[in-house]
N, C-alpha and C positions, 0 to 999 in steps of 0.2 A: 334895533336896526338889522336888516338884513344886509350883510356887506356886497353879498353877490349879486345883488340887482344892479350896482358897478358894471359888470360883466354884460347888461343886456342893456345896455344904454342910457342908465341914470348914473351918470357918475358924478353931479353935482346936488343930487338929493340929499335932504339931511332929513333926522326923523320925523322932525312936524310935518314938513313936507310928505314924506313917505306915508306915513297916519293918515294926512287928508288925502292922498290918491286912493289909499286902501279904502277908505270909508265912502268915498264917493262911487268908486267901483263896486262897491258892494250894494249900495244903494242904487244903481242903476243895474244892475244883476237881479236884484231881488224884483224890480219896478217891469222888467222886461220878462220876465218868470225864466231866468236862465240858469238857476240854480239846481243840478242833478241831485237828489233825495234819495234815501237808501230808507226805503221803506218802516224796515226794521229795526232799524239801529238807530234811524231820525239825524242820520247825517248828513250833510249836504257840501257838494263842491261847486264852483263856478271858476273859470279859465277866461282870463284876460289877455286876450293878443297883442303883442307888444311889436311883433313882427312878423314877417311869415313864417319863422322858424325857432320863436321863441315868444315866451309868457311869463305869466304871474298866473299860480294857483293858489286858489284861495278856501280854506278849508273852515268847516264849520258844524254847529251842531243845530237842531230844531227844536225851541220847545213849546210847544203847539205848532200854529203857524208862524212863528217868529224866527228868524234866522239869525242866531248868534255866530257871530266869526270868532274862531281863535286865534288861525296863524296863516301865514303864506309865505311862497318861497317863489323864487324865479327858476326858469326851465329853461331847455332846449333839447329837442327831439333827436333821439336815436334810431338809427335804423340799420346799425351791424347788429348781427346775432352773436353772441357770445356761445360756446361750447362748454355745457355742465348738464352735469347727470341728476341734480337735486337741489332745491336751496333750503333756508331756514330763514322765516322774516322773524324779528323780534320787535316790539315796542320800545320806543324811545321814553326816558323816564317822564321829561317835563312836558310833553304834550302827546298828542295822538297821532303821532308821524312813527314812518318804521324805517328800519334799515334790512338789507337784504343782505344774506352772507351765502355763496357759492362757491366752489372750487372750478377755477377756470382751467379746461382740459390742455388748450393750446399752453397757458406758461406755467401750469403745474403749481400755482398760488392760490390760495383763498382771498376773492375780492369780498369787500364789504361796501356795499352803495347804500345812498339814498331812495328809498321808493318811491317813485312819482306817482303812480296812479293807485291809492292808497282807497279809492271807492271801488277799482274794481277787486281789489286784494277783501275787500268789507264783503261785497258780494258774493265771492268764492266761499268766505268764510260762511256765512249764513246758508248757503246750500251743504254743505258737509254735515255727516252723519255725528250726532251727540252734539251739535251747535246749543248754546245755552246765551240768550240774551245777557245775562247777567257778566258773562267776560269782558264786556265792553265797559261795566261798570267804572268809573273813575276811582272809585273809593277803595277797590279792589288792587292789589299790587302784580298778582299772575293774572293777567288780561287775557293773554292767549296763549295756548300750548306751544313748546315749539318744536313741534313736529317738521321732518323734513317732507317737501313738495315735492314731488318727483314729475317730469313731463312738461317742466315749464319754458318757454322760450323767453330769454331777456334782451333787449336791446340797451347797449349802454350809451350815455350822452356825459359830457361834464362842462363846467363853467369855470373859466379861470380869471382872476384878478390883475394878472402880469405874466408876462412872460418875454422873450426874445427868440428870435429865426437865428437859428446856425446852418451852416452850408452842407450840403450833403458831402457822405463818402463817398468816393469813387467806386462803383462797383461793376464787374463785367458779368457776363452771360452764365459762364461756367461757374465762378463763384455762388453767382443767385442760385444757380439749381444745388450746387454742392450744398448750401445752406437750407434748402427746401427739404432736401431729402434728408440732411441731420435732425431739422425739426419734426419732421413727421417719425423719424427713429423716435427720437427723446420724448413724443407725444406716446408712442408705444409703450417703451420703458416707463413713464409716469404711470400710464393705466396701469401696467403689470403690478407697478410697485405698489399700488391702491389697492390691489387685490393681495398683498403680502408676499409679492416672488422676490426671495430674497438676494437672487442674482441679480435681478433689474434693482433694487436697492442701491447693492455694490457697484453696478456698472454708472449710475446717477451720482453717485457718492467720488469715485475716481474722477468721472468727468468734470463735476466740480471742480476738484482740486488740479487737475491739469489747466483749466481755465482760469485758475486764480494764479496758476503758478506762471504762463504765459501771458497774463496782463501784468504781472509784477515785473516780469523781467521788458516789459514793452514799453512801461510808464517811464522807466529812467529818461527815456530819447524822445517819446512822445507825446501829442496833446491827449487827455484822457475821453476826447470829442470824437477824436480822429479812429479811436481804439473801438470805442462803444458807441454804437450805432444808435439803438434805441435802448431805454430803461422804463421802468414801470415799479416805484417804491414807496412804500406808504411813508407818510410826513408828516409829524407833527403830532399832536394829543388825538384830534379826532381820526377816529377810524375811517371815516369813508374821503381822506383826502391824502392827497399822492402826488411824488415830484416825477415828473415826465420827461422824457424827449423822446420823441415822434416824428415819425417821416409825414409828411403834409401829403395824402392820397388825394385829397378833393379839397377846393377852396371855393365857399361862397361868400359874396359881400350881402349884407343885410341891412336894414334901416330902422329906429328905435321910432314911431310912427307918434310918438309924443315929445320927443327932445330929439329928434334929427341927429342923433350920432349913429356912426358906423360900427356895424358889427362883422365883426367874421366868424364865419362858421367853418371850422375845418374837420375834414376824417383824418385823423391820426391813427398810424400803425404804431403801437406799442408791445414790442416782444412778440410779434404775429397775433395780437391782438388790435381791432381798430374801434376807435371811439370817438361819436361826434363832439366836437367841442365849440363852445361860442367864447366870445372874449372881445371886449370894447377895444375897437382901433386905436384909441388915446393910450391903453394900458399896454400896448405891444410895441416893442422896440425891433426895426426891421423891417421891411418887405417881404411878407408871406407869399410862397409860391410853390406851386405844384414841384416834388424834388425836393426841397429845402425841410429842414425840421425846426419844430418849436421846441423849445424846452422853459417849464414854468410849472407852477404847483396848480391842481387841479382839484375842483370838487366832485365826486365821483356819485351820478346819480343812472337810474335806472327803470324801465319797463319794463313790467313782466305780464305776460301771456300768459294767463292761468288756463289749465287744462278745464275742457266741460264736463261738469258733474253728468 
């Protein structure tokens, strides 16, 4: 059972009901000829809309003209662009799904997220030089080379099973401008450090030490969430799970057309990176509003716009 179906409004569904729902959806898509096929690799996908901004992605393969279902996952649509120079895509061991690894320039860290548009990636691979159909043979371990792909635009989104709303930190225009300037300089230092600039590496190290020292002193008399405005940290054993605290920049209310459950779609700013996140209203503690903050664990997903060959 995919636990994150709860995030898009299926809070009461069990494994038996989920299987029945997916089988019915696959059957309907086959009858209505709604399955998009990659003719070279004989793979196919169907997208089931659950609300205006969420849905379920169904992946399978073709054996002759017969579509064989393999797996599904819930998703929400992201529209904020991330900053990266290149990405690396790797296949999961248990099924033909993929994780994307990219260096996010604004945060200066490596992000790993679940690839949403698998079929677009397959279409891209097919057009590359040296492509061999046997690369996608399930009996082979090294299915696809892990070569970096440059020139890709990525859009991040996320799903959350639970979370809470925090009050915002009071800010003024002067401090906001100062923070923006500091972030711009830090981004330049990170870019220089990637090129091997020793002075930039040293400056970033000293800055981190100073930040740690200031926080260590303030934490003795202040609450941690009044000091740390936003966070974005890996969480748990899954590489695409993150613990976040983010400011709500935009808020929309959606509804699952099958269950009638309310879904919140939030644009979160975490460490100067924007992520579109969906969460079931039943799983959220507190009332979300623009300007307030969200705290919780997310499953990070993303869509990659591959360069034209």
